[in-house]
C-alpha positions as CSV (number, residue, x, y, z in Angstrom):
1,X,0.0,0.0,0.0
2,X,1.1,3.5,-0.7
3,X,0.0,6.8,0.9
4,X,-1.4,9.4,-1.5
5,X,-2.3,13.0,-1.2
6,X,-5.9,13.1,0.0
7,X,-8.6,12.9,-2.7
8,X,-12.2,13.7,-1.7
9,X,-15.0,11.5,-3.0
10,X,-18.4,13.1,-2.1
11,X,-20.3,9.9,-1.4
12,X,-17.5,7.6,0.0
13,X,-15.0,9.8,1.9
14,X,-11.5,10.9,1.5
15,X,-9.0,8.5,0.0
16,X,-5.5,8.5,1.5
17,X,-4.2,5.1,0.5
18,X,-3.5,3.4,-2.9
19,X,-3.7,-0.4,-2.6
20,X,-2.3,-2.2,-5.7
21,X,-2.4,-6.0,-6.2
22,X,-0.6,-7.7,-9.0
23,X,-2.8,-10.2,-10.8
24,X,-1.4,-13.7,-11.3
25,X,0.7,-14.2,-14.4
26,X,2.9,-16.9,-15.9
27,X,6.7,-16.6,-15.8
28,X,6.7,-16.6,-19.6
29,X,4.4,-13.5,-19.8
30,X,5.8,-10.2,-21.0
31,X,3.2,-8.1,-19.2
32,X,0.7,-8.3,-16.3
33,X,-2.3,-6.6,-14.9
34,X,-3.1,-5.0,-11.5
35,X,-6.2,-4.5,-9.4
36,X,-6.2,-1.2,-7.5
37,X,-8.3,0.5,-4.9
38,X,-8.3,4.0,-3.3
39,X,-9.1,3.6,0.4
40,X,-10.1,5.9,3.2
41,X,-8.4,5.8,6.6
42,X,-11.0,3.3,7.8
43,X,-10.4,1.0,4.7
44,X,-13.6,2.0,2.9
45,X,-13.2,1.8,-0.9
46,X,-13.7,5.0,-2.8
47,X,-12.8,3.6,-6.3
48,X,-11.3,0.5,-7.8
49,X,-10.1,-0.6,-11.2
50,X,-7.5,-2.4,-13.3
51,X,-4.3,-1.2,-14.8
52,X,-2.2,-3.2,-17.3
53,X,1.5,-2.7,-17.7
54,X,2.9,-2.4,-21.2
55,X,5.6,-4.8,-22.3
56,X,8.2,-2.0,-21.7
57,X,6.8,-1.2,-18.2
58,X,6.9,-4.9,-17.3
59,X,10.5,-5.1,-18.4
60,X,11.5,-2.0,-16.4
61,X,9.7,-3.3,-13.3
62,X,12.6,-5.2,-11.8
63,X,12.4,-5.6,-8.0
64,X,11.0,-2.2,-7.1
65,X,7.3,-2.6,-6.4
66,X,7.0,1.2,-5.9
67,X,7.5,1.4,-9.6
68,X,4.1,-0.3,-10.1
69,X,2.4,2.0,-7.6
70,X,3.8,5.0,-9.5
71,X,2.4,3.7,-12.8
72,X,-1.0,3.1,-11.4
73,X,-1.0,6.4,-9.5
74,X,-0.1,8.3,-12.7
75,X,-3.0,6.6,-14.6
76,X,-5.7,7.5,-12.1
77,X,-4.2,10.3,-11.5
78,X,-3.3,10.6,-7.9
79,X,-0.1,11.9,-6.2
80,X,1.9,9.5,-4.1
81,X,3.3,10.8,-0.8
82,X,7.1,10.6,-1.1
83,X,8.9,7.9,0.9
84,X,11.2,9.2,3.6
85,X,14.9,9.0,2.7
86,X,16.6,5.7,3.5
87,X,18.3,5.8,6.9
88,X,16.4,8.9,8.0
89,X,14.4,7.1,10.7
90,X,15.1,8.1,14.3
91,X,16.7,5.3,16.4
92,X,14.3,3.7,18.9
């Protein structure tokens, strides 16, 4: 799940989370699909849909799952909240 800049939906609430699930695909496939939802802070669904990666996007995916979140976010369009820099967390 990725945090997004709040988006108000008059009948369902304010979405603050983008949840993206990769749909099953074969190892021989050159693309894949996703199922996405925009969710409120209580987990209520505001919208849902599917996004399909192009062959080029699939090849560029690698091991960075944030890349898929960015593709889906750009297609809706919503703005992802930037991740904190690595190593910037305060020690416990």
